[in-house]
Structures are given as structure tokens and as C-alpha cells.
C-alpha positions in Angstrom: -11.3 6.1 22.7 -15.1 6.8 24.4 -18.1 4.3 23.3 -21.6 5.2 23.7 -24.9 3.4 22.9 -26.9 4.1 20.8 -30.0 2.3 18.8 -28.1 1.1 16.0 -25.4 0.2 18.2 -22.2 2.0 19.8 -21.3 5.4 18.5 -16.7 5.2 18.8 -15.7 8.8 19.2 -11.5 9.8 18.9 -9.1 12.1 17.9 -7.4 11.4 14.3 -4.6 14.3 13.6 -6.6 17.1 15.3 -10.0 16.2 14.5 -12.7 14.3 16.0 -14.0 12.0 14.2 -17.0 8.8 14.8 -17.3 5.4 13.5 -19.9 3.5 14.4 -19.3 0.3 15.7 -23.3 -2.0 14.7 -24.1 -4.5 17.0 -24.9 -7.0 14.4 -21.0 -7.2 13.7 -20.4 -8.1 17.8 -19.8 -11.6 18.8 -21.5 -12.1 22.4 -19.4 -15.5 22.7 -15.7 -13.9 21.5 -16.4 -12.9 25.1 -16.6 -16.6 27.1 -14.2 -18.2 23.9 -11.6 -17.0 25.3 -12.6 -17.1 29.3 -12.3 -20.7 28.4 -9.2 -20.8 27.0 -8.0 -18.3 29.4 -9.5 -20.4 32.1 -9.9 -17.1 33.9 -12.8 -14.7 34.1 -10.5 -12.0 35.5 -10.5 -9.0 32.6 -14.3 -8.9 32.7 -13.9 -6.7 36.3 -12.4 -4.1 34.4 -13.4 -1.4 35.0 -12.5 1.1 32.1 -11.0 3.5 34.0 -7.7 4.0 32.1 -5.3 2.3 35.0 -3.8 0.4 32.5 -3.0 2.5 30.1 -1.5 5.4 32.8 0.8 2.2 34.0 1.8 1.0 30.2 5.0 3.4 29.3 4.3 2.5 26.3 0.7 3.7 25.6 2.1 7.1 23.9 4.6 5.7 21.9 3.4 4.5 19.0 -0.4 3.7 17.5 -2.6 0.5 19.0 0.0 0.3 22.3 -3.5 0.6 24.5 -5.0 -2.0 26.4 -7.6 -0.1 27.4 -8.6 0.0 24.7 -7.9 -4.0 24.1 -9.9 -4.5 26.7 -12.6 -2.6 25.9 -13.7 -4.1 22.2 -12.3 -7.9 24.0 -15.3 -7.1 26.8 -18.3 -5.9 23.4 -17.2 -8.9 21.4 -15.3 -7.8 18.6 -13.8 -10.3 17.2 -12.6 -9.7 14.5 -10.9 -5.9 15.4 -9.6 -7.3 18.4 -7.5 -10.7 16.3 -6.0 -8.1 13.6 -5.6 -5.5 15.9 -1.5 -4.8 15.8 -1.3 -4.7 19.9 -1.4 -8.0 19.8 1.9 -7.9 19.6 2.8 -4.7 20.2 2.1 -5.7 23.9 5.5 -6.3 25.5 4.0 -8.9 27.5 5.8 -6.6 30.3 2.3 -6.3 33.2 3.5 -3.4 34.3 0.0 -2.2 33.2 -1.8 -5.0 35.8 0.3 -3.6 38.7 -1.8 -0.6 38.4 -4.9 -2.6 38.2 -7.6 -2.0 40.9 -8.9 -5.9 39.8 -5.7 -6.7 38.7 -6.5 -7.8 35.1 -3.2 -9.9 33.7 -2.8 -7.9 30.3 -0.1 -10.1 29.5 -1.9 -13.5 29.6 -4.8 -12.5 27.7 -2.4 -11.2 24.7 -0.2 -14.4 25.1 -3.8 -16.5 24.9 -4.4 -13.8 21.7 -1.8 -15.1 20.2 -1.6 -19.1 20.5 -5.4 -20.0 20.8 -6.8 -18.7 17.9 -4.9 -19.7 14.7 -3.4 -16.2 14.5 0.0 -17.0 12.4 2.7 -16.0 14.4 4.6 -12.7 14.0 8.2 -13.2 13.0 10.7 -16.1 13.3 9.1 -17.1 16.8 7.8 -19.9 15.8 10.9 -21.4 14.1 13.1 -21.0 16.8 10.2 -22.6 18.4 10.5 -25.9 15.7 14.2 -25.8 16.1 14.1 -26.3 20.0 11.3 -29.2 19.9 13.7 -30.8 17.4 17.5 -30.1 18.9 16.6 -29.0 22.4 17.8 -25.6 22.2 17.2 -22.3 20.5 20.2 -22.0 18.8 19.7 -25.2 17.2 23.2 -26.2 18.5 24.1 -30.2 18.0 25.3 -32.1 21.2 28.7 -32.3 19.8 29.1 -28.6 19.3 27.9 -27.9 23.1 30.0 -30.7 24.4 33.4 -29.6 22.6 32.5 -26.1 23.7 32.4 -27.7 27.1 35.7 -29.2 26.4 37.1 -25.6 25.2 35.8 -23.9 28.5 36.8 -26.8 30.4 40.3 -26.4 29.0 40.9 -22.5 29.4 39.7 -22.9 33.3 42.3 -25.2 33.5 45.2 -22.3 32.6 43.1 -19.9 33.9 42.6 -21.1 37.4 46.4 -23.1 37.4 44.3 -26.2 38.2 44.5 -29.2 35.4 42.2 -31.2 37.8 39.2 -29.1 36.7 36.2 -30.5 35.1 32.8 -29.2 34.7 30.6 -31.8 36.2 28.8 -33.3 33.6 25.8 -35.7 34.1 26.6 -36.3 38.3 23.8 -37.5 39.6 23.3 -36.0 43.5 24.4 -32.9 42.9 22.5 -29.8 45.0 21.3 -28.2 41.6 21.3 -28.7 38.4 22.4 -25.3 35.7 20.6 -24.3 33.0 21.5 -22.1 30.1 20.3 -20.6 27.3 22.1 -21.4 24.1 23.7 -18.2 23.5 25.7 -19.4 26.4 26.8 -22.2 23.8 26.8 -20.6 20.7 27.8 -17.3 20.5 28.7 -15.9 24.1 31.3 -18.9 26.2 33.0 -16.6 27.6 30.4 -15.1 29.8 29.9 -19.2 30.3 32.7 -19.4 31.3 32.8 -16.6 34.5 30.0 -18.0 35.9 31.5 -21.4 36.3 34.7 -20.0 37.6 32.5 -18.4 40.5 31.3 -21.5 40.9 34.6 -23.2 41.0 35.6 -20.6 43.8 32.0 -21.0 45.5 32.8 -24.8 46.0 29.4 -25.3 43.8 27.5 -28.5 44.0 26.5 -28.8 40.9 25.9 -30.2 37.2 25.2 -29.8 33.6 23.3 -32.2 31.6 24.3 -33.7 28.4 20.4 -33.9 27.0 18.4 -31.3 27.9 20.6 -27.8 29.0 18.8 -24.7 26.9 16.0 -23.7 29.5 14.8 -21.0 27.0 11.6 -21.2 25.7 9.7 -19.0 23.1 6.9 -20.3 23.3 6.2 -18.4 26.5 6.0 -15.5 23.7 3.7 -17.7 21.1 1.0 -19.0 23.5 1.2 -22.4 21.7 1.1 -24.5 25.5 1.9 -27.8 23.9 5.5 -26.7 22.1 5.7 -24.9 25.3 5.3 -28.1 27.3 7.1 -30.2 25.0 10.1 -27.7 25.5 10.0 -26.9 29.0 9.2 -30.1 30.2 12.6 -32.6 29.9 14.7 -29.7 31.7 12.1 -30.5 34.7 12.6 -34.3 34.0 16.1 -33.8 34.0 16.3 -32.4 37.7 14.7 -35.8 38.8 16.8 -38.3 35.9 19.7 -36.6 37.6 18.5 -36.7 41.2 19.5 -32.9 41.7 18.0 -31.0 44.3 17.2 -27.9 42.8 17.1 -26.3 39.8 19.4 -22.9 39.0 18.7 -20.7 35.7 21.8 -18.7 34.4 21.2 -15.0 33.6 18.0 -14.7 31.3 14.7 -13.8 32.0 12.9 -15.8 29.9 13.8 -19.2 30.7 13.8 -18.5 34.7 10.8 -17.7 33.8 9.8 -20.9 31.6 10.8 -22.9 34.0 8.8 -21.4 37.2 5.9 -20.8 35.0 5.9 -24.1 33.6 6.6 -26.0 36.9 3.6 -24.3 38.5 1.2 -24.8 35.7 1.8 -28.0 34.3 4.6 -30.0 36.5 3.2 -33.6 38.2 6.5 -35.0 38.8 8.7 -35.1 42.1 8.4 -31.1 44.1 12.3 -28.8 44.3 13.0 -25.7 43.6 13.6 -23.4 40.9 16.4 -20.3 41.5 18.0 -17.5 40.2 21.4 -17.8 40.3 22.1 -14.5 41.1 20.2 -15.3 44.6 23.2 -18.4 45.2 26.0 -16.0 44.4 24.0 -13.0 46.8 23.8 -16.0 49.8 28.0 -17.2 49.1 29.4 -13.5 49.1 27.0 -13.3 52.6 28.7 -16.8 54.0 32.2 -15.2 53.0 32.1 -18.2 50.2 33.3 -15.4 47.4 35.5 -12.8 48.3 35.7 -9.7 46.3 37.6 -6.4 45.8 34.8 -3.7 44.5 37.7 -1.4 43.3 38.1 -3.6 40.7 34.6 -2.0 39.0 35.2 1.9 40.4 32.7 2.8 37.4 28.7 4.5 38.7 26.8 1.2 37.6 22.6 1.2 37.2 20.8 -2.2 36.8 17.9 -2.9 34.6 15.0 -5.1 36.4 14.3 -7.4 33.9 10.4 -8.1 34.1 11.0 -11.8 34.3 12.8 -12.2 37.0 11.3 -9.0 39.0 8.1 -7.6 38.3 6.9 -11.3 37.4 9.1 -13.8 39.7 9.6 -11.6 42.7 13.2 -11.9 42.5 14.9 -7.7 43.3 17.0 -8.0 46.8 19.6 -10.6 45.8 21.1 -8.8 42.6 21.2 -5.3 44.2 23.0 -6.8 47.5 25.4 -8.3 44.7 26.0 -5.3 42.9 26.4 -3.3 46.5 28.9 -6.3 47.2 30.9 -5.7 43.5 30.6 -2.5 42.7 31.7 0.8 44.1 29.2 3.1 43.0 25.9 1.8 42.4 22.5 4.0 41.2 19.3 2.7 40.9 16.8 3.8 38.4 14.1 5.4 38.9 10.9 3.7 39.4 12.7 0.4 39.8 12.1 -3.0 41.3 8.9 -4.3 40.0 7.6 -0.5 38.8 10.6 -0.2 36.6 10.2 -0.4 32.4 10.4 -2.7 30.1 13.2 -2.5 27.9 10.9 -2.7 25.1 12.0 -6.0 23.7 9.2 -8.5 25.7 6.9 -10.3 24.9 9.6 -12.2 22.0 10.2 -8.5 20.3 13.5 -9.7 19.3 12.6 -12.1 17.3 9.7 -9.8 15.3 12.6 -7.8 12.8 8.8 -6.7 10.9 8.7 -4.5 14.6 11.8 -3.4 15.0 10.6 0.5 14.6 8.6 0.0 17.4 10.9 -2.3 19.1 13.1 1.1 19.2 10.7 3.5 20.2 9.7 2.1 23.1 13.6 1.6 24.2 13.6 5.4 24.6 11.8 4.9 27.7 14.8 3.2 28.9 17.2 5.4 27.8 16.1 8.3 29.6 15.8 6.5 32.4 19.8 5.4 31.8 20.9 9.1 31.0 19.1 10.4 34.6 21.1 7.6 36.3 24.6 9.4 35.0 26.2 5.7 35.5 28.7 4.7 32.9 27.7 1.1 33.2 24.3 -1.1 32.8 24.0 -4.0 34.7 21.9 -6.4 33.3 20.5 -10.1 34.6 19.0 -11.2 31.1 20.2 -12.0 27.3 17.5 -11.1 26.3 17.0 -7.6 27.7 21.8 -7.7 27.0 20.6 -7.9 23.3 18.5 -4.9 23.4 20.1 -3.0 24.9 23.6 -3.3 23.0 20.5 -2.1 20.6 19.9 0.8 22.2 23.1 1.6 22.9 24.4 1.5 19.3 21.0 3.5 17.9 21.1 6.1 20.3 24.9 7.0 20.7 24.9 6.2 24.5 28.8 5.2 24.9 27.7 3.2 27.6 29.0 -0.8 28.7 26.4 -3.2 28.8 27.9 -6.3 31.1 25.7 -9.3 32.7 25.8 -9.0 36.7 28.3 -11.9 36.7 30.9 -10.7 34.8 31.0 -7.9 37.9 31.1 -10.5 39.8 33.8 -12.7 37.9 35.9 -9.6 37.7 35.2 -8.3 41.3 36.6 -12.1 42.4 39.0 -12.4 45.0 41.2 -15.5 44.1 41.8 -17.6 47.0 45.6 -18.7 47.7 46.2 -22.3 46.8 47.5 -24.8 49.9 
């Protein structure tokens, strides 16, 4: 989109179906206060630095996948004061908030932060069922509305299974133990749908001799208000798990393989937390350290197939954890292959920004996923290691939709398969 100022207002030029058309943007309809209002809600004027250079659009790998997905156009509308056009633009919900555009921007304009503010601070109805999940999380303490007795019964079942597998009748899952090295924050999917995944992680903890605890009160680290943009809802969800670290006198908080859970507690801690200070770490950071220390013995021949790694935006690009998972995979797999590009330059899978909770945009989500499919096929890998539950759901959908025939696994699953169990005394 190009803009030219005339005596009566702005003229917008664009191509539609191969033809040039002109649409008047009347100055009388522009709202100069919109710019300042957004800046106030963001507590930032960084978007005023926009040079209209188009680097954000060049950096967004989805800008040409489907209409209404161009960050540069959105920024120009904001700066011009086109309030109604901005608040009704599908971009607000199409954007995956992955920050791929921001790392290309010479002025470091954060389009993800702008998108979040537009979603949550201007009275827009929340797309999909994001708000329902947020409400359920506030009411029940977790996004799957798992009741306390169901949670404890699932842990009891996992404990019995591990007692048999480990041949250790004395094995116990520590719950509400004070003074542990870390409180372990879960994704509610690991209780509701994938307890076998949690079992593998707890098995790794057992072999490493980890000193940890789970909470009986607040154990789900996920928070979809990260995507709805409503800060009051966000803090009602994330605040309690940080308070649990203090209540249980844990030295740190460690978060499971879930990108937005890890991002939520880290961002909430930096932005809103006023209590005692403690580290917040990603579970693969610990596993990497345990491998380096020799606390985990591994046999990579148990993962012989070529493996590639997806870099979730919330873990890698936004929170800077890129190397530990690579060292882990090189220790547990025979044939590790990088995608191109990778690490902070990697592509969003297409399901970021809460897209999985917006079924009305499934078509756009799967179209975005095609970019990731091209990356996967170029590696020749048979297994995709995915350190995020949200991304995992998208990859499973892509695997089926594009008939890839690949196997999608969490990194901890590959670690558990390669574990060499210590001999009993």
C-alpha cells in the first residue's frame, strides 16, 4: 500500500486482481488521538519510530500467505490515526505475535506488543474461545478445568506406574514439599490428555536425583490471557504460581515444555511481580546441565532416525533459550539436522498468538503452516522434536493435513527413550 497526501486527504493506491485502484482516506475521518491513546495503553512510543521501510513485512514469513497479514500496512494505519480501520482489521487476530518482524526492524518496533494491546485494551470481542479458556483458568486454576481430586488422582496413577517401571515401591511424587530446588510448573494438557508425557519427565527427574516439588494448589503455568491482551486476567492467572514458589520456599520455578507457559511466567515476573526474586527456567536448561554433569547417562542409538528441531517463538526468539535443547538433542540422537533458518531466525509454526483457540481462522493457520512444512521437508528428517505443547498441536495438524508421515515428539520423550537406567545397589 502506498499513500499520497492531497488537499482533501490521503489517497491509497494498491493493486486488486491485477488492476490499480484508488481509495480516498479522508482527513476528516482520521483520529489523531488514536496514536496517543495506543501509546498510553502500551506505555511506549516505539511504534512512532516506524520508517515505513517495509522490513517488518519482509521479515514476516506470512505477509504474502493470505490477505490482511501485512505488519507495515497496520503500522501505517495506526500512525495515520485510522482508528476504525485498525480495530476492524483482521490482522489484529491473524498476527501470530511471533516477533519475526521485530528482529528485522531497524527501529525495533514490537508489532506483537502492539497487536496484544489492540486485542485487549480497546474493547474488542475476543476471537474464538480464548476468553472461555481464560475464564476457566481463573475459576479452576488451570486451562483444562481439571478439578483438584482429578489432578491428585492422575498424579497417583503416574506414581503407581513409575513405581512398577522403576522397580521402586518407595517412589513418591513430591507434592507441597517445602524448600525444594525448584517448583515444577505444568501444562494442564499433561494432566488431562498426556499424563504419559508427564511420566517421562518425572522419570528423568528421578534418574537425575532432582530435588523438586509439585503444587497441590496452582500447578498450571499456561495463560491464554497472554494472547487476549487483558492484563487483569493475565495477572489473576500467572500471579498465583509465582506466589506458590514463595509459599513452598522453592529456590526457583522450572516450566515444562510449553512455550507460552514459559513466556507467560517470565513476562509476568518481569512486568508485574513485586515479591521475592528467584530464577525462572525452562526444563530443557536443567536437563542440559544434568547431561553435562553426568547425572544422566544416555544411549543415542535408541534414537537412530534423523531428527530436526522446531524453535518455538516464545522460548527461543522471545526468551532467548536456544542452545540447551540443541546440546540435549545431540546427546540423545544419532542424526540431528538443523532447519534453515533456525534459532531466533526460525519461522513461527503458524499457531502462535492463540491461533489454535480461534477455529474460525483454521484455514489461515494451516496456510501459514505451509512455510514450516517446507522447512521440515528440506531437512529430510523423520522425527520432529518440538519443545512446546501449543506447537505440537499445530505440527500434528500439519502432519495430517499435508500428509507428511513424520513423527512428532517432545524433546523430553527423546531423552527418556535414550536414558540408561542406573544399576540398583
